[in-house]
C-alpha positions in Angstrom: 63.7 0.4 -63.1 63.2 -1.3 -59.7 59.8 -1.6 -58.2 59.0 0.5 -55.0 58.2 -2.4 -52.1 54.9 -3.0 -51.7 52.7 -1.2 -49.2 51.3 -2.9 -46.3 51.2 -1.7 -42.7 51.0 -3.6 -39.7 49.0 -2.0 -36.7 49.5 -3.1 -33.3 48.0 -3.5 -29.7 51.1 -2.8 -27.0 49.8 -4.0 -23.9 52.2 -5.4 -20.9 49.9 -7.6 -19.5 47.7 -12.8 -27.4 49.1 -13.5 -29.7 51.0 -11.9 -32.3 50.0 -12.8 -35.9 52.4 -11.9 -38.7 50.9 -10.1 -41.7 49.6 -11.9 -44.9 50.0 -10.9 -48.3 46.5 -10.0 -49.2 46.1 -6.5 -48.8 43.2 -3.9 -49.3 43.4 -0.3 -49.3 42.6 1.6 -46.7 40.8 4.6 -48.1 38.6 1.8 -50.4 39.8 3.4 -53.4 40.6 0.6 -56.0 43.8 1.5 -57.0 44.9 4.3 -54.7 48.7 5.4 -54.2 50.7 3.7 -51.9 53.2 5.3 -49.5 56.8 3.0 -49.3 57.1 1.1 -46.1 60.4 1.5 -45.9 61.2 5.3 -46.1 60.9 7.1 -42.7 57.4 8.5 -42.4 56.7 12.6 -42.7 55.8 13.5 -38.9 52.5 14.9 -38.4 51.0 13.8 -41.1 48.2 11.1 -40.9 50.1 7.7 -41.0 47.6 5.8 -42.9 47.9 8.4 -45.9 48.3 5.6 -49.3 48.9 2.9 -47.4 47.1 -0.3 -47.6 45.6 -3.1 -44.6 47.5 -6.1 -44.5 45.1 -9.2 -44.6 45.3 -11.9 -41.7 46.2 -14.8 -43.2 43.9 -18.0 -42.2 42.6 -16.2 -39.5 39.7 -17.7 -37.3 36.9 -16.0 -39.2 38.7 -17.6 -42.4 39.1 -21.0 -41.1 35.7 -21.3 -39.8 33.9 -20.1 -42.8 36.0 -22.6 -45.1 34.7 -24.9 -41.9 30.9 -24.3 -42.8 31.3 -23.5 -46.7 29.5 -27.0 -47.0 27.4 -27.3 -44.6 25.8 -24.1 -43.4 27.2 -21.7 -46.5 24.9 -18.5 -45.6 26.8 -18.4 -42.0 29.8 -19.0 -44.0 29.1 -15.7 -46.4 28.3 -13.8 -43.0 32.1 -14.8 -41.5 33.2 -13.8 -44.8 32.3 -10.4 -43.9 34.8 -10.7 -40.9 37.3 -12.4 -43.1 38.0 -10.0 -45.7 38.6 -7.2 -43.2 42.1 -6.5 -41.1 42.1 -6.1 -37.4 45.3 -5.1 -34.9 47.4 -7.5 -34.2 48.3 -7.6 -30.1 50.9 -8.4 -28.1 52.1 -8.4 -24.4 54.6 -9.8 -21.6 52.4 -13.0 -22.9 54.6 -13.9 -25.2 58.4 -14.2 -24.6 59.8 -13.4 -28.2 59.5 -10.3 -28.5 62.0 -8.7 -31.1 61.1 -11.8 -33.3 57.7 -11.0 -33.5 57.0 -7.8 -33.9 59.7 -8.7 -37.1 57.5 -10.9 -38.2 54.6 -8.9 -37.7 56.2 -5.1 -38.2 61.6 -8.5 -17.8 61.2 -4.8 -17.1 58.4 -2.8 -19.2 61.2 -0.2 -20.3 63.0 -3.7 -21.8 59.9 -5.1 -23.2 59.1 -1.7 -25.2 62.7 -1.5 -26.1 62.3 -5.1 -27.6 59.2 -3.9 -29.5 61.5 -0.8 -31.4 64.1 -3.3 -32.1 61.0 -5.3 -34.1 60.6 -3.0 -35.5 63.3 -0.8 -36.6 63.2 1.3 -39.7 59.3 -0.7 -40.8 56.3 1.4 -41.1 54.3 0.4 -37.9 51.3 1.9 -36.5 50.7 1.5 -32.6 48.2 1.9 -30.2 49.7 1.5 -26.6 47.8 0.5 -23.0 44.2 0.0 -23.7 42.5 1.4 -20.5 45.7 2.1 -19.1 45.1 5.5 -18.8 41.6 5.5 -17.8 41.2 2.1 -15.7 44.0 3.2 -13.1 42.3 5.3 -10.5 40.4 2.3 -10.4 43.1 -0.1 -9.0 46.5 2.0 -8.3 47.2 4.3 -5.6 48.8 7.7 -6.4 52.4 6.3 -6.8 51.6 3.0 -8.7 49.9 5.8 -10.9 52.8 8.1 -11.3 55.0 5.1 -12.1 52.3 3.7 -14.8 52.3 7.2 -16.3 56.0 7.4 -16.3 56.4 4.1 -18.5 54.0 5.2 -21.0 55.6 8.3 -21.3 59.0 6.0 -22.0 57.1 4.6 -24.5 56.0 7.2 -26.2 59.0 8.3 -26.4 61.0 5.6 -27.4 58.7 4.1 -30.1 58.1 7.5 -31.9 61.7 8.1 -32.2 61.8 5.2 -35.0 61.0 6.9 -38.6 59.0 5.1 -39.4 56.2 4.5 -36.2 53.4 5.9 -35.1 52.3 6.1 -31.4 48.4 6.4 -30.4 47.9 6.7 -26.5 44.7 4.9 -25.8 42.0 7.2 -23.9 38.8 4.9 -23.1 35.7 5.9 -24.2 33.2 8.4 -24.2 31.4 6.9 -21.7 34.0 6.3 -19.2 36.5 9.3 -18.1 35.3 12.5 -18.9 37.1 14.7 -21.4 38.6 17.3 -18.8 39.9 14.4 -17.0 41.2 12.3 -19.8 43.4 15.2 -21.6 45.2 15.3 -18.2 46.2 12.1 -18.2 47.3 12.0 -21.7 49.4 15.0 -21.4 51.1 13.7 -17.9 51.6 10.3 -20.4 53.4 12.6 -23.1 50.6 12.9 -25.7 52.8 16.1 -27.5 55.2 13.6 -28.5 53.0 10.9 -29.9 51.0 11.4 -32.6 48.0 11.0 -31.0 45.4 8.7 -28.9 42.8 5.8 -29.3 39.0 5.6 -28.7 37.2 2.6 -27.9 39.7 -0.5 -27.8 37.7 -3.6 -27.5 34.1 -1.4 -26.2 30.9 -1.2 -28.0 30.4 2.9 -27.8 28.7 4.0 -30.8 30.9 6.5 -33.5 28.1 9.6 -32.9 29.1 9.6 -29.8 32.4 8.9 -29.8 33.6 11.3 -32.5 32.6 14.4 -30.1 34.2 12.8 -27.5 37.0 12.9 -29.6 37.3 16.6 -30.9 36.5 17.9 -27.0 39.7 16.1 -25.5 41.9 16.7 -29.2 41.4 20.6 -28.3 42.4 20.4 -24.6 46.0 18.2 -26.3 47.1 20.8 -28.7 44.7 19.4 -32.0 46.1 15.5 -31.5 44.1 13.4 -34.4 42.5 9.6 -32.7 41.4 7.2 -34.4 38.0 5.3 -33.2 38.2 0.8 -32.8 34.9 0.5 -34.6 35.0 -3.5 -34.9 32.1 -4.0 -32.6 29.9 -1.2 -32.4 27.1 -1.9 -35.2 24.9 -1.7 -32.2 26.0 0.1 -29.9 26.6 -0.5 -25.7 24.0 -3.0 -24.3 21.4 -0.6 -22.7 20.4 -0.3 -19.0 23.7 -1.1 -17.8 26.3 1.1 -16.1 30.0 1.6 -18.2 31.7 -0.4 -15.8 29.0 -3.4 -15.8 30.4 -6.6 -16.6 26.8 -6.8 -18.8 28.1 -3.4 -20.8 31.3 -4.6 -22.6 32.0 -8.1 -21.3 30.5 -10.4 -24.5 26.7 -8.8 -24.5 24.1 -10.1 -26.6 23.1 -8.5 -29.8 25.7 -6.5 -30.9 27.0 -6.0 -34.5 30.2 -5.5 -36.8 30.4 -1.6 -37.0 32.2 0.2 -40.2 35.0 -1.7 -42.0 38.3 -0.2 -41.6 38.8 2.9 -43.6 40.7 6.6 -43.4 37.7 7.6 -45.2 36.3 9.1 -41.7 34.6 12.0 -43.0 36.3 14.0 -39.8 39.6 16.3 -40.1 40.4 15.0 -36.6 39.9 10.9 -36.9 43.0 9.8 -39.0 41.0 5.9 -39.3 38.0 3.7 -38.2 39.7 0.5 -37.6 38.9 -3.2 -36.0 41.6 -3.2 -33.1 39.6 -5.5 -31.2 39.3 -8.5 -33.5 35.3 -9.4 -34.0 35.1 -12.4 -32.3 37.5 -12.8 -30.0 36.0 -13.5 -26.8 35.9 -10.3 -23.9 36.7 -13.2 -21.2 34.6 -16.1 -19.2 31.4 -13.8 -18.9 27.9 -14.4 -20.9 28.9 -18.4 -21.7 32.0 -17.0 -23.4 35.4 -18.5 -23.7 39.0 -16.9 -21.8 39.2 -13.4 -23.2 41.4 -13.9 -26.7 39.6 -16.9 -27.2 38.0 -17.0 -30.5 34.1 -17.7 -30.6 32.2 -18.3 -33.8 29.5 -18.0 -32.6 29.4 -14.6 -31.0 31.5 -14.0 -34.6 28.2 -14.8 -36.1 26.3 -12.9 -34.2 27.7 -9.5 -35.1 28.1 -10.9 -38.5 24.7 -11.4 -39.2 23.5 -8.0 -37.5 26.0 -6.1 -39.2 24.1 -2.7 -41.2 26.6 -3.8 -44.7 
């Protein structure tokens, strides 16, 4: 009898503006239950079902956390063990227009915007993949774009939703910021304009630090206004929530703040029927930018990774 292909799913953050890391051979069950069933990653997915059902998270081989932990193992064993918390969990891969060979990149991981999205779609093909579309794209647009540019952005996101959801194995979550940013009613309006009715759902807290207990009711409020759509939450760095005393848009609130902690590890067991998964969309230990003595955005920062790992409540 022919053995079914191993089921591990790629979760990709799509942003037109990194690095692309191929999925590794090591996998862990998304539910956290050893021996869970394995969904086929080559057959078309059932629309309307949680795209994470019966999948296995793929761990990144030789990740920054794994390499640093290995370097520290002999001389800093306690710190190496702390970084193992990060190395042992999956995180999303990021791809954008900074990566020139998008079709081949997506094939191994799973210059107009439409051409770029077409390249993403070509790379995915018939494989299973979950895509988080344009982090901050909708929440931030009123801060930096005039009315015409906002309409253009919404139209491009709508094109991406239609193109990627047309793939048999793809699921798309459109980013909706977080609970301390855009009010739910306004965010729902932007999501509707961007084609949320044709997407699987929306994502919350990408690259941010908001607490899960604040994000869940925010997600429910949006969902009630967009036809009951489901959502996923980035829990990679929200174990201690955001720093206090700063406005949400204040750089000190979101750019490499001190004292943060790893959040709940990736899982489909969220305890909430509308929340499909907790996942680490921003890999813990990657810098938010050149602020608070951090390196350039996306660069590995071992000291910050260690701080969050040590502060984790697990």
